[in-house]
C-alpha positions as CSV (number, residue, x, y, z in Angstrom):
1,X,-24.9,29.9,155.9
2,X,-27.9,31.8,157.2
3,X,-29.4,31.5,160.7
4,X,-33.2,31.6,161.1
5,X,-34.7,32.4,164.5
6,X,-38.2,31.4,165.6
7,X,-40.1,32.0,168.9
8,X,-42.2,29.3,170.5
9,X,-43.7,28.5,173.9
10,X,-44.3,24.9,173.2
11,X,-41.4,22.5,173.5
12,X,-43.4,19.5,172.2
13,X,-43.9,21.4,168.9
14,X,-40.2,22.3,168.8
15,X,-39.3,18.6,169.3
16,X,-41.6,17.7,166.3
17,X,-40.1,20.5,164.1
18,X,-36.6,19.2,165.0
19,X,-37.5,15.6,164.0
20,X,-39.1,16.8,160.7
21,X,-36.0,18.9,159.9
22,X,-33.7,16.0,160.6
23,X,-35.8,13.7,158.5
24,X,-35.6,16.3,155.6
25,X,-31.8,16.4,155.7
26,X,-30.9,19.2,158.1
27,X,-28.5,17.8,160.7
28,X,-28.9,18.1,164.4
29,X,-25.7,20.2,164.5
30,X,-27.5,22.9,162.6
31,X,-30.4,23.1,165.1
32,X,-30.4,24.8,168.5
33,X,-32.9,25.8,171.2
34,X,-32.2,28.7,173.5
35,X,-34.2,28.7,176.7
36,X,-33.9,29.6,180.4
37,X,-35.5,26.2,181.2
38,X,-32.5,23.9,180.4
39,X,-34.1,21.0,182.3
40,X,-37.1,21.0,180.0
41,X,-34.9,21.3,176.9
42,X,-32.9,18.2,178.0
43,X,-36.1,16.3,178.9
44,X,-37.4,16.9,175.4
45,X,-34.0,15.8,173.9
46,X,-33.7,19.1,172.0
47,X,-30.2,20.4,171.0
48,X,-29.6,23.2,173.6
49,X,-27.2,26.0,173.3
50,X,-24.2,25.2,175.5
51,X,-23.8,27.6,178.5
52,X,-20.4,28.8,177.1
53,X,-22.1,30.0,174.0
54,X,-24.8,31.8,175.9
55,X,-22.2,34.2,177.1
56,X,-20.4,36.8,175.0
57,X,-16.9,35.4,175.6
58,X,-15.9,34.9,171.9
59,X,-17.3,38.2,170.7
60,X,-15.8,40.2,173.5
61,X,-12.5,38.3,173.2
62,X,-12.4,39.3,169.5
63,X,-12.9,43.0,170.5
64,X,-10.1,42.6,173.1
65,X,-7.8,41.1,170.5
66,X,-8.4,44.1,168.2
67,X,-7.6,46.5,171.0
68,X,-4.5,44.3,171.8
69,X,-3.3,44.5,168.2
70,X,-3.6,48.3,168.2
71,X,-1.8,48.6,171.6
72,X,0.9,46.2,170.6
73,X,1.5,48.0,167.3
74,X,1.5,51.4,169.2
75,X,4.1,50.0,171.7
76,X,6.3,48.7,168.9
77,X,6.1,52.0,167.0
78,X,7.0,53.9,170.2
79,X,10.0,51.6,170.8
80,X,11.2,52.1,167.2
81,X,10.7,55.9,167.2
82,X,12.5,56.2,170.5
83,X,15.4,54.2,169.3
84,X,15.1,51.6,172.0
85,X,15.3,48.8,169.4
86,X,18.9,49.9,168.5
87,X,20.3,48.6,171.8
88,X,22.0,45.2,172.2
89,X,18.7,43.6,173.1
90,X,17.1,44.7,169.8
91,X,13.5,43.9,169.0
92,X,13.2,40.8,171.2
93,X,11.9,42.3,174.5
94,X,9.5,44.5,172.6
95,X,8.2,41.7,170.5
96,X,7.7,39.7,173.6
97,X,5.9,42.6,175.3
98,X,3.7,43.0,172.2
99,X,2.6,39.4,172.5
100,X,1.9,39.8,176.2
101,X,-0.2,42.9,175.5
102,X,-2.1,41.1,172.8
103,X,-2.7,38.1,175.0
104,X,-3.7,40.2,178.0
105,X,-6.2,42.3,176.0
106,X,-7.8,39.2,174.5
107,X,-8.1,37.5,177.9
108,X,-9.5,40.6,179.5
109,X,-12.1,41.0,176.6
110,X,-13.2,37.4,177.1
111,X,-13.3,38.0,180.9
112,X,-15.7,40.8,180.4
113,X,-17.7,38.7,177.9
114,X,-18.4,36.0,180.6
115,X,-20.5,38.6,182.4
116,X,-22.6,39.5,179.3
117,X,-25.2,37.6,177.3
118,X,-24.1,36.6,173.8
119,X,-24.5,39.6,171.4
120,X,-26.6,37.4,169.0
121,X,-29.1,36.6,171.8
122,X,-29.5,39.9,173.6
123,X,-32.5,40.8,171.6
124,X,-34.3,37.8,173.0
125,X,-33.6,38.5,176.6
126,X,-37.1,39.7,177.4
127,X,-38.8,36.9,175.6
128,X,-36.7,34.3,177.4
129,X,-37.6,35.9,180.8
130,X,-41.3,35.4,179.9
131,X,-40.8,31.7,179.3
132,X,-40.5,31.7,175.6
133,X,-38.0,29.5,173.7
134,X,-35.8,30.6,170.8
135,X,-35.5,27.9,168.1
136,X,-32.8,28.6,165.5
137,X,-31.5,26.8,162.5
138,X,-28.3,27.3,160.5
139,X,-29.0,26.5,156.8
140,X,-27.1,26.4,153.6
141,X,-28.8,28.3,150.7
142,X,-29.9,25.0,149.2
143,X,-31.6,24.0,152.5
144,X,-33.8,27.2,152.7
145,X,-36.7,25.5,150.9
146,X,-36.6,22.5,153.3
147,X,-36.7,24.8,156.3
148,X,-39.6,26.9,154.8
149,X,-41.6,23.8,154.0
150,X,-41.3,22.4,157.5
151,X,-41.9,25.7,159.3
152,X,-45.1,26.4,157.2
153,X,-46.6,23.2,158.8
154,X,-46.2,24.8,162.2
155,X,-48.1,28.2,162.3
156,X,-47.5,28.6,166.0
157,X,-43.8,29.1,165.3
158,X,-43.1,32.8,164.9
159,X,-40.2,34.1,162.7
160,X,-38.0,36.3,164.8
161,X,-35.5,37.2,162.1
162,X,-32.3,36.0,160.6
163,X,-28.6,36.5,161.2
164,X,-25.2,35.2,160.6
165,X,-24.8,31.5,161.2
166,X,-21.9,29.4,162.3
167,X,-19.4,28.9,159.5
168,X,-19.8,25.8,157.4
169,X,-16.5,24.3,158.5
170,X,-17.7,24.5,162.2
171,X,-20.9,22.7,161.4
172,X,-19.0,20.1,159.4
173,X,-16.5,19.6,162.2
174,X,-19.3,19.1,164.7
175,X,-20.9,16.5,162.4
176,X,-17.6,14.6,162.2
177,X,-17.1,14.9,166.0
178,X,-20.6,13.5,166.7
179,X,-20.1,10.6,164.2
180,X,-16.8,9.8,166.0
181,X,-18.4,9.8,169.4
182,X,-21.1,7.4,168.2
183,X,-18.5,4.9,167.0
184,X,-16.8,4.8,170.4
């Protein structure tokens, strides 16, 4: 999937674009609006980016996990080289310590990520401060033409680039989840 970013200062137009995309077959789970004016986004019934995803928790947690794997492997290597695994306790305390190191580094990375804006949205920080809204759509390759056709009808929408989208399985899971919630 590919993510397409657009800049707008008009929430009414974004609401229209969202409805046109949905009518053309792009699901609401693929459409998001990033803004500093969450109340206006909710008032226009636009799919906002949840506050958790506005922070860099996931990305920083992944970096912490990589650091944790390296440190855990290093610790296991030192324990083996020093002969500490040859004792009666064997590998068990060192394996447990490796898991603790990995968990701590992942948690610490996520903790740092809470304090930072999402790495995918940092480039829009200045625009958001000036009251602009970032409209982005995750599309499959076969949906590119639909997106292009709808966007061409809205010349005030400015393309702000592309990027990696949420994986297909995440979008599919969200679609199933929303269908389930509607049946309750």
